[in-house]
mmCIF file of the N, C-alpha and C atoms, coordinates in Angstrom:
data_MODEL
# 
_entry.id   MODEL 
# 
loop_
_atom_site.group_PDB 
_atom_site.id 
_atom_site.type_symbol 
_atom_site.label_atom_id 
_atom_site.label_alt_id 
_atom_site.label_comp_id 
_atom_site.label_asym_id 
_atom_site.label_entity_id 
_atom_site.label_seq_id 
_atom_site.pdbx_PDB_ins_code 
_atom_site.Cartn_x 
_atom_site.Cartn_y 
_atom_site.Cartn_z 
_atom_site.occupancy 
_atom_site.B_iso_or_equiv 
_atom_site.pdbx_formal_charge 
_atom_site.auth_seq_id 
_atom_site.auth_comp_id 
_atom_site.auth_asym_id 
_atom_site.auth_atom_id 
_atom_site.pdbx_PDB_model_num 
ATOM 1   N N  . MET A 1 1  ? 13.543  -2.630  5.557   1.00 0.00 ? 1  MET A N  1 
ATOM 2   C CA . MET A 1 1  ? 13.188  -1.522  6.905   1.00 0.00 ? 1  MET A CA 1 
ATOM 3   C C  . MET A 1 1  ? 13.401  -0.243  6.476   1.00 0.00 ? 1  MET A C  1 
ATOM 4   N N  . ILE A 1 2  ? 14.312  0.030   5.947   1.00 0.00 ? 2  ILE A N  1 
ATOM 5   C CA . ILE A 1 2  ? 14.804  1.755   5.540   1.00 0.00 ? 2  ILE A CA 1 
ATOM 6   C C  . ILE A 1 2  ? 13.690  2.186   4.571   1.00 0.00 ? 2  ILE A C  1 
ATOM 7   N N  . LEU A 1 3  ? 13.527  1.260   3.428   1.00 0.00 ? 3  LEU A N  1 
ATOM 8   C CA . LEU A 1 3  ? 12.289  1.731   2.515   1.00 0.00 ? 3  LEU A CA 1 
ATOM 9   C C  . LEU A 1 3  ? 10.949  2.097   3.115   1.00 0.00 ? 3  LEU A C  1 
ATOM 10  N N  . SER A 1 4  ? 10.708  1.332   4.087   1.00 0.00 ? 4  SER A N  1 
ATOM 11  C CA . SER A 1 4  ? 9.371   1.345   5.059   1.00 0.00 ? 4  SER A CA 1 
ATOM 12  C C  . SER A 1 4  ? 9.242   2.578   5.535   1.00 0.00 ? 4  SER A C  1 
ATOM 13  N N  . MET A 1 5  ? 10.237  3.131   6.524   1.00 0.00 ? 5  MET A N  1 
ATOM 14  C CA . MET A 1 5  ? 10.173  4.429   7.044   1.00 0.00 ? 5  MET A CA 1 
ATOM 15  C C  . MET A 1 5  ? 10.409  5.431   6.092   1.00 0.00 ? 5  MET A C  1 
ATOM 16  N N  . VAL A 1 6  ? 10.878  5.296   4.840   1.00 0.00 ? 6  VAL A N  1 
ATOM 17  C CA . VAL A 1 6  ? 11.066  6.272   3.700   1.00 0.00 ? 6  VAL A CA 1 
ATOM 18  C C  . VAL A 1 6  ? 9.939   6.419   3.136   1.00 0.00 ? 6  VAL A C  1 
ATOM 19  N N  . SER A 1 7  ? 9.251   5.289   2.709   1.00 0.00 ? 7  SER A N  1 
ATOM 20  C CA . SER A 1 7  ? 8.219   5.196   1.820   1.00 0.00 ? 7  SER A CA 1 
ATOM 21  C C  . SER A 1 7  ? 6.613   5.214   2.509   1.00 0.00 ? 7  SER A C  1 
ATOM 22  N N  . GLY A 1 8  ? 6.582   4.869   3.968   1.00 0.00 ? 8  GLY A N  1 
ATOM 23  C CA . GLY A 1 8  ? 5.459   4.669   4.471   1.00 0.00 ? 8  GLY A CA 1 
ATOM 24  C C  . GLY A 1 8  ? 4.585   3.120   4.106   1.00 0.00 ? 8  GLY A C  1 
ATOM 25  N N  . LEU A 1 9  ? 5.413   2.335   2.973   1.00 0.00 ? 9  LEU A N  1 
ATOM 26  C CA . LEU A 1 9  ? 4.970   1.042   2.979   1.00 0.00 ? 9  LEU A CA 1 
ATOM 27  C C  . LEU A 1 9  ? 5.222   -0.022  3.679   1.00 0.00 ? 9  LEU A C  1 
ATOM 28  N N  . GLU A 1 10 ? 4.748   -0.691  4.426   1.00 0.00 ? 10 GLU A N  1 
ATOM 29  C CA . GLU A 1 10 ? 5.112   -1.935  5.078   1.00 0.00 ? 10 GLU A CA 1 
ATOM 30  C C  . GLU A 1 10 ? 5.989   -3.009  4.039   1.00 0.00 ? 10 GLU A C  1 
ATOM 31  N N  . PRO A 1 11 ? 6.713   -3.664  4.512   1.00 0.00 ? 11 PRO A N  1 
ATOM 32  C CA . PRO A 1 11 ? 7.245   -4.467  3.536   1.00 0.00 ? 11 PRO A CA 1 
ATOM 33  C C  . PRO A 1 11 ? 6.650   -5.472  2.575   1.00 0.00 ? 11 PRO A C  1 
ATOM 34  N N  . ARG A 1 12 ? 5.685   -6.010  3.179   1.00 0.00 ? 12 ARG A N  1 
ATOM 35  C CA . ARG A 1 12 ? 4.557   -6.576  2.541   1.00 0.00 ? 12 ARG A CA 1 
ATOM 36  C C  . ARG A 1 12 ? 3.883   -6.126  1.375   1.00 0.00 ? 12 ARG A C  1 
ATOM 37  N N  . GLU A 1 13 ? 4.056   -4.536  1.545   1.00 0.00 ? 13 GLU A N  1 
ATOM 38  C CA . GLU A 1 13 ? 2.981   -3.727  0.594   1.00 0.00 ? 13 GLU A CA 1 
ATOM 39  C C  . GLU A 1 13 ? 3.984   -3.228  -0.475  1.00 0.00 ? 13 GLU A C  1 
ATOM 40  N N  . GLN A 1 14 ? 5.343   -3.523  -0.405  1.00 0.00 ? 14 GLN A N  1 
ATOM 41  C CA . GLN A 1 14 ? 6.333   -3.260  -1.522  1.00 0.00 ? 14 GLN A CA 1 
ATOM 42  C C  . GLN A 1 14 ? 6.590   -4.045  -2.627  1.00 0.00 ? 14 GLN A C  1 
ATOM 43  N N  . ARG A 1 15 ? 6.885   -3.505  -3.917  1.00 0.00 ? 15 ARG A N  1 
ATOM 44  C CA . ARG A 1 15 ? 7.274   -4.151  -4.855  1.00 0.00 ? 15 ARG A CA 1 
ATOM 45  C C  . ARG A 1 15 ? 8.520   -3.554  -5.366  1.00 0.00 ? 15 ARG A C  1 
ATOM 46  N N  . LEU A 1 16 ? 9.792   -4.240  -5.711  1.00 0.00 ? 16 LEU A N  1 
ATOM 47  C CA . LEU A 1 16 ? 10.910  -3.562  -5.969  1.00 0.00 ? 16 LEU A CA 1 
ATOM 48  C C  . LEU A 1 16 ? 11.345  -4.172  -7.426  1.00 0.00 ? 16 LEU A C  1 
ATOM 49  N N  . LEU A 1 17 ? 11.583  -3.205  -8.077  1.00 0.00 ? 17 LEU A N  1 
ATOM 50  C CA . LEU A 1 17 ? 11.715  -3.547  -9.685  1.00 0.00 ? 17 LEU A CA 1 
ATOM 51  C C  . LEU A 1 17 ? 13.373  -3.129  -10.108 1.00 0.00 ? 17 LEU A C  1 
ATOM 52  N N  . PHE A 1 18 ? 14.049  -4.197  -10.730 1.00 0.00 ? 18 PHE A N  1 
ATOM 53  C CA . PHE A 1 18 ? 15.473  -3.655  -11.024 1.00 0.00 ? 18 PHE A CA 1 
ATOM 54  C C  . PHE A 1 18 ? 15.710  -4.297  -12.507 1.00 0.00 ? 18 PHE A C  1 
ATOM 55  N N  . LYS A 1 19 ? 15.945  -3.571  -13.549 1.00 0.00 ? 19 LYS A N  1 
ATOM 56  C CA . LYS A 1 19 ? 16.045  -4.087  -14.852 1.00 0.00 ? 19 LYS A CA 1 
ATOM 57  C C  . LYS A 1 19 ? 14.826  -4.565  -15.128 1.00 0.00 ? 19 LYS A C  1 
ATOM 58  N N  . GLY A 1 20 ? 13.740  -3.858  -14.982 1.00 0.00 ? 20 GLY A N  1 
ATOM 59  C CA . GLY A 1 20 ? 12.144  -4.630  -15.479 1.00 0.00 ? 20 GLY A CA 1 
ATOM 60  C C  . GLY A 1 20 ? 11.952  -5.871  -14.663 1.00 0.00 ? 20 GLY A C  1 
ATOM 61  N N  . LYS A 1 21 ? 12.800  -6.472  -13.871 1.00 0.00 ? 21 LYS A N  1 
ATOM 62  C CA . LYS A 1 21 ? 12.179  -7.458  -13.251 1.00 0.00 ? 21 LYS A CA 1 
ATOM 63  C C  . LYS A 1 21 ? 11.735  -7.501  -11.561 1.00 0.00 ? 21 LYS A C  1 
ATOM 64  N N  . GLU A 1 22 ? 10.759  -8.018  -11.042 1.00 0.00 ? 22 GLU A N  1 
ATOM 65  C CA . GLU A 1 22 ? 10.336  -7.839  -9.571  1.00 0.00 ? 22 GLU A CA 1 
ATOM 66  C C  . GLU A 1 22 ? 11.465  -8.610  -8.855  1.00 0.00 ? 22 GLU A C  1 
ATOM 67  N N  . ARG A 1 23 ? 11.878  -7.890  -7.983  1.00 0.00 ? 23 ARG A N  1 
ATOM 68  C CA . ARG A 1 23 ? 12.931  -8.614  -6.937  1.00 0.00 ? 23 ARG A CA 1 
ATOM 69  C C  . ARG A 1 23 ? 12.169  -9.312  -5.825  1.00 0.00 ? 23 ARG A C  1 
ATOM 70  N N  . GLU A 1 24 ? 12.661  -10.595 -5.380  1.00 0.00 ? 24 GLU A N  1 
ATOM 71  C CA . GLU A 1 24 ? 11.827  -11.229 -4.346  1.00 0.00 ? 24 GLU A CA 1 
ATOM 72  C C  . GLU A 1 24 ? 12.473  -10.911 -2.899  1.00 0.00 ? 24 GLU A C  1 
ATOM 73  N N  . ASP A 1 25 ? 11.697  -11.121 -1.880  1.00 0.00 ? 25 ASP A N  1 
ATOM 74  C CA . ASP A 1 25 ? 12.288  -10.498 -0.433  1.00 0.00 ? 25 ASP A CA 1 
ATOM 75  C C  . ASP A 1 25 ? 13.692  -11.212 -0.051  1.00 0.00 ? 25 ASP A C  1 
ATOM 76  N N  . ASN A 1 26 ? 13.686  -12.192 -0.554  1.00 0.00 ? 26 ASN A N  1 
ATOM 77  C CA . ASN A 1 26 ? 15.338  -12.991 -0.042  1.00 0.00 ? 26 ASN A CA 1 
ATOM 78  C C  . ASN A 1 26 ? 16.557  -12.622 -0.964  1.00 0.00 ? 26 ASN A C  1 
ATOM 79  N N  . GLU A 1 27 ? 16.290  -11.682 -2.174  1.00 0.00 ? 27 GLU A N  1 
ATOM 80  C CA . GLU A 1 27 ? 17.283  -11.435 -2.621  1.00 0.00 ? 27 GLU A CA 1 
ATOM 81  C C  . GLU A 1 27 ? 17.846  -9.782  -2.118  1.00 0.00 ? 27 GLU A C  1 
ATOM 82  N N  . PHE A 1 28 ? 19.126  -9.811  -2.302  1.00 0.00 ? 28 PHE A N  1 
ATOM 83  C CA . PHE A 1 28 ? 19.976  -8.812  -1.715  1.00 0.00 ? 28 PHE A CA 1 
ATOM 84  C C  . PHE A 1 28 ? 20.447  -7.926  -2.862  1.00 0.00 ? 28 PHE A C  1 
ATOM 85  N N  . LEU A 1 29 ? 20.125  -6.597  -3.034  1.00 0.00 ? 29 LEU A N  1 
ATOM 86  C CA . LEU A 1 29 ? 20.194  -5.990  -4.207  1.00 0.00 ? 29 LEU A CA 1 
ATOM 87  C C  . LEU A 1 29 ? 21.859  -5.798  -4.793  1.00 0.00 ? 29 LEU A C  1 
ATOM 88  N N  . HIS A 1 30 ? 22.666  -5.921  -3.968  1.00 0.00 ? 30 HIS A N  1 
ATOM 89  C CA . HIS A 1 30 ? 24.042  -6.047  -4.591  1.00 0.00 ? 30 HIS A CA 1 
ATOM 90  C C  . HIS A 1 30 ? 24.231  -7.402  -5.070  1.00 0.00 ? 30 HIS A C  1 
ATOM 91  N N  . MET A 1 31 ? 23.463  -8.417  -4.704  1.00 0.00 ? 31 MET A N  1 
ATOM 92  C CA . MET A 1 31 ? 23.931  -9.948  -5.235  1.00 0.00 ? 31 MET A CA 1 
ATOM 93  C C  . MET A 1 31 ? 23.238  -9.569  -6.654  1.00 0.00 ? 31 MET A C  1 
ATOM 94  N N  . VAL A 1 32 ? 21.848  -9.077  -6.876  1.00 0.00 ? 32 VAL A N  1 
ATOM 95  C CA . VAL A 1 32 ? 21.318  -8.821  -8.263  1.00 0.00 ? 32 VAL A CA 1 
ATOM 96  C C  . VAL A 1 32 ? 22.263  -7.869  -9.074  1.00 0.00 ? 32 VAL A C  1 
ATOM 97  N N  . GLY A 1 33 ? 23.097  -7.244  -8.583  1.00 0.00 ? 33 GLY A N  1 
ATOM 98  C CA . GLY A 1 33 ? 23.851  -6.496  -9.687  1.00 0.00 ? 33 GLY A CA 1 
ATOM 99  C C  . GLY A 1 33 ? 23.580  -4.828  -9.669  1.00 0.00 ? 33 GLY A C  1 
ATOM 100 N N  . VAL A 1 34 ? 22.847  -4.165  -8.292  1.00 0.00 ? 34 VAL A N  1 
ATOM 101 C CA . VAL A 1 34 ? 22.573  -3.122  -8.098  1.00 0.00 ? 34 VAL A CA 1 
ATOM 102 C C  . VAL A 1 34 ? 23.922  -2.398  -7.682  1.00 0.00 ? 34 VAL A C  1 
ATOM 103 N N  . ARG A 1 35 ? 24.242  -1.305  -8.167  1.00 0.00 ? 35 ARG A N  1 
ATOM 104 C CA . ARG A 1 35 ? 25.269  -0.361  -8.250  1.00 0.00 ? 35 ARG A CA 1 
ATOM 105 C C  . ARG A 1 35 ? 25.013  1.023   -8.011  1.00 0.00 ? 35 ARG A C  1 
ATOM 106 N N  . ASP A 1 36 ? 25.647  1.796   -7.553  1.00 0.00 ? 36 ASP A N  1 
ATOM 107 C CA . ASP A 1 36 ? 25.522  3.351   -7.121  1.00 0.00 ? 36 ASP A CA 1 
ATOM 108 C C  . ASP A 1 36 ? 25.142  3.943   -8.336  1.00 0.00 ? 36 ASP A C  1 
ATOM 109 N N  . LYS A 1 37 ? 24.064  4.565   -8.279  1.00 0.00 ? 37 LYS A N  1 
ATOM 110 C CA . LYS A 1 37 ? 23.437  5.502   -9.308  1.00 0.00 ? 37 LYS A CA 1 
ATOM 111 C C  . LYS A 1 37 ? 22.373  4.636   -10.358 1.00 0.00 ? 37 LYS A C  1 
ATOM 112 N N  . ASP A 1 38 ? 22.254  3.193   -9.983  1.00 0.00 ? 38 ASP A N  1 
ATOM 113 C CA . ASP A 1 38 ? 21.314  2.752   -10.569 1.00 0.00 ? 38 ASP A CA 1 
ATOM 114 C C  . ASP A 1 38 ? 19.959  2.685   -10.156 1.00 0.00 ? 38 ASP A C  1 
ATOM 115 N N  . LYS A 1 39 ? 19.133  2.563   -11.072 1.00 0.00 ? 39 LYS A N  1 
ATOM 116 C CA . LYS A 1 39 ? 17.477  3.068   -10.739 1.00 0.00 ? 39 LYS A CA 1 
ATOM 117 C C  . LYS A 1 39 ? 16.805  1.832   -10.552 1.00 0.00 ? 39 LYS A C  1 
ATOM 118 N N  . VAL A 1 40 ? 16.492  2.054   -9.104  1.00 0.00 ? 40 VAL A N  1 
ATOM 119 C CA . VAL A 1 40 ? 15.332  0.796   -8.734  1.00 0.00 ? 40 VAL A CA 1 
ATOM 120 C C  . VAL A 1 40 ? 14.263  1.193   -8.322  1.00 0.00 ? 40 VAL A C  1 
ATOM 121 N N  . LEU A 1 41 ? 12.860  0.722   -8.911  1.00 0.00 ? 41 LEU A N  1 
ATOM 122 C CA . LEU A 1 41 ? 11.841  1.485   -8.684  1.00 0.00 ? 41 LEU A CA 1 
ATOM 123 C C  . LEU A 1 41 ? 11.049  0.614   -7.576  1.00 0.00 ? 41 LEU A C  1 
ATOM 124 N N  . LEU A 1 42 ? 10.640  1.358   -6.628  1.00 0.00 ? 42 LEU A N  1 
ATOM 125 C CA . LEU A 1 42 ? 9.678   0.725   -5.559  1.00 0.00 ? 42 LEU A CA 1 
ATOM 126 C C  . LEU A 1 42 ? 8.104   1.338   -5.861  1.00 0.00 ? 42 LEU A C  1 
ATOM 127 N N  . LEU A 1 43 ? 7.486   0.046   -6.187  1.00 0.00 ? 43 LEU A N  1 
ATOM 128 C CA . LEU A 1 43 ? 6.025   0.226   -6.175  1.00 0.00 ? 43 LEU A CA 1 
ATOM 129 C C  . LEU A 1 43 ? 5.343   -0.062  -5.044  1.00 0.00 ? 43 LEU A C  1 
ATOM 130 N N  . GLU A 1 44 ? 3.722   0.385   -4.791  1.00 0.00 ? 44 GLU A N  1 
ATOM 131 C CA . GLU A 1 44 ? 2.942   -0.260  -4.039  1.00 0.00 ? 44 GLU A CA 1 
ATOM 132 C C  . GLU A 1 44 ? 2.347   -1.470  -4.679  1.00 0.00 ? 44 GLU A C  1 
ATOM 133 N N  . ASP A 1 45 ? 2.164   -2.700  -4.155  1.00 0.00 ? 45 ASP A N  1 
ATOM 134 C CA . ASP A 1 45 ? 1.470   -3.534  -4.540  1.00 0.00 ? 45 ASP A CA 1 
ATOM 135 C C  . ASP A 1 45 ? 0.116   -3.465  -4.973  1.00 0.00 ? 45 ASP A C  1 
ATOM 136 N N  . PRO A 1 46 ? -0.512  -3.632  -6.129  1.00 0.00 ? 46 PRO A N  1 
ATOM 137 C CA . PRO A 1 46 ? -1.771  -3.249  -6.556  1.00 0.00 ? 46 PRO A CA 1 
ATOM 138 C C  . PRO A 1 46 ? -2.956  -3.822  -5.394  1.00 0.00 ? 46 PRO A C  1 
ATOM 139 N N  . ALA A 1 47 ? -2.612  -5.260  -5.223  1.00 0.00 ? 47 ALA A N  1 
ATOM 140 C CA . ALA A 1 47 ? -3.405  -5.691  -4.449  1.00 0.00 ? 47 ALA A CA 1 
ATOM 141 C C  . ALA A 1 47 ? -3.758  -5.425  -3.059  1.00 0.00 ? 47 ALA A C  1 
ATOM 142 N N  . ILE A 1 48 ? -2.772  -4.782  -2.580  1.00 0.00 ? 48 ILE A N  1 
ATOM 143 C CA . ILE A 1 48 ? -2.957  -4.211  -1.290  1.00 0.00 ? 48 ILE A CA 1 
ATOM 144 C C  . ILE A 1 48 ? -3.466  -2.801  -1.327  1.00 0.00 ? 48 ILE A C  1 
ATOM 145 N N  . LYS A 1 49 ? -3.206  -1.688  -2.360  1.00 0.00 ? 49 LYS A N  1 
ATOM 146 C CA . LYS A 1 49 ? -3.598  -0.700  -2.556  1.00 0.00 ? 49 LYS A CA 1 
ATOM 147 C C  . LYS A 1 49 ? -5.546  -0.639  -2.500  1.00 0.00 ? 49 LYS A C  1 
ATOM 148 N N  . PHE A 1 50 ? -5.852  -2.092  -3.315  1.00 0.00 ? 50 PHE A N  1 
ATOM 149 C CA . PHE A 1 50 ? -7.073  -2.096  -3.571  1.00 0.00 ? 50 PHE A CA 1 
ATOM 150 C C  . PHE A 1 50 ? -7.814  -2.565  -2.135  1.00 0.00 ? 50 PHE A C  1 
ATOM 151 N N  . ILE A 1 51 ? -7.168  -3.441  -1.434  1.00 0.00 ? 51 ILE A N  1 
ATOM 152 C CA . ILE A 1 51 ? -7.575  -3.730  -0.408  1.00 0.00 ? 51 ILE A CA 1 
ATOM 153 C C  . ILE A 1 51 ? -7.727  -2.331  0.614   1.00 0.00 ? 51 ILE A C  1 
ATOM 154 N N  . LYS A 1 52 ? -6.802  -1.737  0.684   1.00 0.00 ? 52 LYS A N  1 
ATOM 155 C CA . LYS A 1 52 ? -6.773  -0.007  1.465   1.00 0.00 ? 52 LYS A CA 1 
ATOM 156 C C  . LYS A 1 52 ? -7.958  0.422   1.224   1.00 0.00 ? 52 LYS A C  1 
ATOM 157 N N  . PHE A 1 53 ? -8.053  0.467   -0.432  1.00 0.00 ? 53 PHE A N  1 
ATOM 158 C CA . PHE A 1 53 ? -9.317  1.521   -0.681  1.00 0.00 ? 53 PHE A CA 1 
ATOM 159 C C  . PHE A 1 53 ? -10.420 0.993   -0.504  1.00 0.00 ? 53 PHE A C  1 
ATOM 160 N N  . SER A 1 54 ? -10.795 -0.359  -0.324  1.00 0.00 ? 54 SER A N  1 
ATOM 161 C CA . SER A 1 54 ? -11.988 -1.087  -0.216  1.00 0.00 ? 54 SER A CA 1 
ATOM 162 C C  . SER A 1 54 ? -12.351 -0.900  1.063   1.00 0.00 ? 54 SER A C  1 
ATOM 163 N N  . ASN A 1 55 ? -11.392 -0.935  2.142   1.00 0.00 ? 55 ASN A N  1 
ATOM 164 C CA . ASN A 1 55 ? -11.504 -0.880  3.514   1.00 0.00 ? 55 ASN A CA 1 
ATOM 165 C C  . ASN A 1 55 ? -12.231 0.676   3.835   1.00 0.00 ? 55 ASN A C  1 
ATOM 166 N N  . ILE A 1 56 ? -11.576 1.557   3.217   1.00 0.00 ? 56 ILE A N  1 
ATOM 167 C CA . ILE A 1 56 ? -11.826 3.315   3.448   1.00 0.00 ? 56 ILE A CA 1 
ATOM 168 C C  . ILE A 1 56 ? -13.386 3.206   2.985   1.00 0.00 ? 56 ILE A C  1 
ATOM 169 N N  . TYR A 1 57 ? -13.562 2.843   1.739   1.00 0.00 ? 57 TYR A N  1 
ATOM 170 C CA . TYR A 1 57 ? -14.793 2.711   1.252   1.00 0.00 ? 57 TYR A CA 1 
ATOM 171 C C  . TYR A 1 57 ? -15.968 2.433   2.075   1.00 0.00 ? 57 TYR A C  1 
ATOM 172 N N  . THR A 1 58 ? -15.676 1.097   2.576   1.00 0.00 ? 58 THR A N  1 
ATOM 173 C CA . THR A 1 58 ? -16.353 0.419   3.451   1.00 0.00 ? 58 THR A CA 1 
ATOM 174 C C  . THR A 1 58 ? -16.659 1.235   4.669   1.00 0.00 ? 58 THR A C  1 
ATOM 175 N N  . ASN A 1 59 ? -15.703 2.018   5.238   1.00 0.00 ? 59 ASN A N  1 
ATOM 176 C CA . ASN A 1 59 ? -15.826 2.383   6.664   1.00 0.00 ? 59 ASN A CA 1 
ATOM 177 C C  . ASN A 1 59 ? -16.673 3.774   6.219   1.00 0.00 ? 59 ASN A C  1 
ATOM 178 N N  . PHE A 1 60 ? -16.449 4.593   5.107   1.00 0.00 ? 60 PHE A N  1 
ATOM 179 C CA . PHE A 1 60 ? -17.042 5.537   4.659   1.00 0.00 ? 60 PHE A CA 1 
ATOM 180 C C  . PHE A 1 60 ? -18.594 5.386   4.499   1.00 0.00 ? 60 PHE A C  1 
ATOM 181 N N  . SER A 1 61 ? -19.030 3.976   3.909   1.00 0.00 ? 61 SER A N  1 
ATOM 182 C CA . SER A 1 61 ? -20.265 3.760   3.829   1.00 0.00 ? 61 SER A CA 1 
ATOM 183 C C  . SER A 1 61 ? -20.927 3.577   5.008   1.00 0.00 ? 61 SER A C  1 
ATOM 184 N N  . SER A 1 62 ? -20.166 3.052   5.865   1.00 0.00 ? 62 SER A N  1 
ATOM 185 C CA . SER A 1 62 ? -20.812 2.614   7.229   1.00 0.00 ? 62 SER A CA 1 
ATOM 186 C C  . SER A 1 62 ? -21.140 3.971   7.944   1.00 0.00 ? 62 SER A C  1 
ATOM 187 N N  . ALA A 1 63 ? -20.249 4.919   7.954   1.00 0.00 ? 63 ALA A N  1 
ATOM 188 C CA . ALA A 1 63 ? -20.410 5.972   8.611   1.00 0.00 ? 63 ALA A CA 1 
ATOM 189 C C  . ALA A 1 63 ? -21.797 6.827   8.266   1.00 0.00 ? 63 ALA A C  1 
ATOM 190 N N  . GLN A 1 64 ? -21.618 6.690   6.611   1.00 0.00 ? 64 GLN A N  1 
ATOM 191 C CA . GLN A 1 64 ? -22.947 7.531   6.291   1.00 0.00 ? 64 GLN A CA 1 
ATOM 192 C C  . GLN A 1 64 ? -24.202 6.796   6.568   1.00 0.00 ? 64 GLN A C  1 
ATOM 193 N N  . LEU A 1 65 ? -24.132 5.495   6.705   1.00 0.00 ? 65 LEU A N  1 
ATOM 194 C CA . LEU A 1 65 ? -25.254 4.833   7.039   1.00 0.00 ? 65 LEU A CA 1 
ATOM 195 C C  . LEU A 1 65 ? -25.518 5.236   8.147   1.00 0.00 ? 65 LEU A C  1 
ATOM 196 N N  . LEU A 1 66 ? -24.857 5.168   9.531   1.00 0.00 ? 66 LEU A N  1 
ATOM 197 C CA . LEU A 1 66 ? -25.034 5.447   10.828  1.00 0.00 ? 66 LEU A CA 1 
ATOM 198 C C  . LEU A 1 66 ? -25.199 7.018   10.874  1.00 0.00 ? 66 LEU A C  1 
ATOM 199 N N  . SER A 1 67 ? -24.851 7.814   10.073  1.00 0.00 ? 67 SER A N  1 
ATOM 200 C CA . SER A 1 67 ? -25.311 9.516   10.441  1.00 0.00 ? 67 SER A CA 1 
ATOM 201 C C  . SER A 1 67 ? -26.750 9.334   9.922   1.00 0.00 ? 67 SER A C  1 
ATOM 202 N N  . SER A 1 68 ? -27.285 8.670   8.784   1.00 0.00 ? 68 SER A N  1 
ATOM 203 C CA . SER A 1 68 ? -28.537 8.622   8.270   1.00 0.00 ? 68 SER A CA 1 
ATOM 204 C C  . SER A 1 68 ? -29.670 8.309   9.349   1.00 0.00 ? 68 SER A C  1 
ATOM 205 N N  . ILE A 1 69 ? -29.200 7.061   10.220  1.00 0.00 ? 69 ILE A N  1 
ATOM 206 C CA . ILE A 1 69 ? -30.041 6.206   10.944  1.00 0.00 ? 69 ILE A CA 1 
ATOM 207 C C  . ILE A 1 69 ? -30.204 7.280   12.201  1.00 0.00 ? 69 ILE A C  1 
ATOM 208 N N  . SER A 1 70 ? -29.222 8.049   12.671  1.00 0.00 ? 70 SER A N  1 
ATOM 209 C CA . SER A 1 70 ? -29.116 9.119   13.652  1.00 0.00 ? 70 SER A CA 1 
ATOM 210 C C  . SER A 1 70 ? -30.075 10.173  13.298  1.00 0.00 ? 70 SER A C  1 
ATOM 211 N N  . TYR A 1 71 ? -29.962 10.318  12.009  1.00 0.00 ? 71 TYR A N  1 
ATOM 212 C CA . TYR A 1 71 ? -30.578 11.531  11.696  1.00 0.00 ? 71 TYR A CA 1 
ATOM 213 C C  . TYR A 1 71 ? -32.244 11.212  11.464  1.00 0.00 ? 71 TYR A C  1 
ATOM 214 N N  . GLN A 1 72 ? -32.268 10.124  11.265  1.00 0.00 ? 72 GLN A N  1 
ATOM 215 C CA . GLN A 1 72 ? -33.890 9.715   11.163  1.00 0.00 ? 72 GLN A CA 1 
ATOM 216 C C  . GLN A 1 72 ? -34.444 9.437   12.650  1.00 0.00 ? 72 GLN A C  1 
ATOM 217 N N  . GLY A 1 73 ? -33.539 8.821   13.309  1.00 0.00 ? 73 GLY A N  1 
ATOM 218 C CA . GLY A 1 73 ? -33.782 8.909   14.657  1.00 0.00 ? 73 GLY A CA 1 
ATOM 219 C C  . GLY A 1 73 ? -34.555 10.029  15.641  1.00 0.00 ? 73 GLY A C  1 
ATOM 220 N N  . THR A 1 74 ? -33.652 11.371  15.155  1.00 0.00 ? 74 THR A N  1 
ATOM 221 C CA . THR A 1 74 ? -33.898 12.654  15.770  1.00 0.00 ? 74 THR A CA 1 
ATOM 222 C C  . THR A 1 74 ? -35.298 13.008  15.113  1.00 0.00 ? 74 THR A C  1 
ATOM 223 N N  . LYS A 1 75 ? -35.665 12.673  13.843  1.00 0.00 ? 75 LYS A N  1 
ATOM 224 C CA . LYS A 1 75 ? -36.960 13.043  13.523  1.00 0.00 ? 75 LYS A CA 1 
ATOM 225 C C  . LYS A 1 75 ? -38.231 12.645  14.094  1.00 0.00 ? 75 LYS A C  1 
ATOM 226 N N  . LEU A 1 76 ? -37.985 11.276  14.762  1.00 0.00 ? 76 LEU A N  1 
ATOM 227 C CA . LEU A 1 76 ? -39.066 10.523  15.651  1.00 0.00 ? 76 LEU A CA 1 
ATOM 228 C C  . LEU A 1 76 ? -39.200 11.698  16.709  1.00 0.00 ? 76 LEU A C  1 
# 
């Protein structure tokens, strides 16, 4: 939850890596050996990133289509 507030990524969008291995949702960091000053890498899930990009592109394309339809409608 804290990482969500700092990163802006929902838990399902996050991938945590420690010592080169992805950590699962049910693992506690202290239980896998994370100590003070250890490096933990937070990445955005590539699949979620692709879905977000696809949605933005689809919405943008739809907006362009609607604007061209309304522009052609005003020409009539």
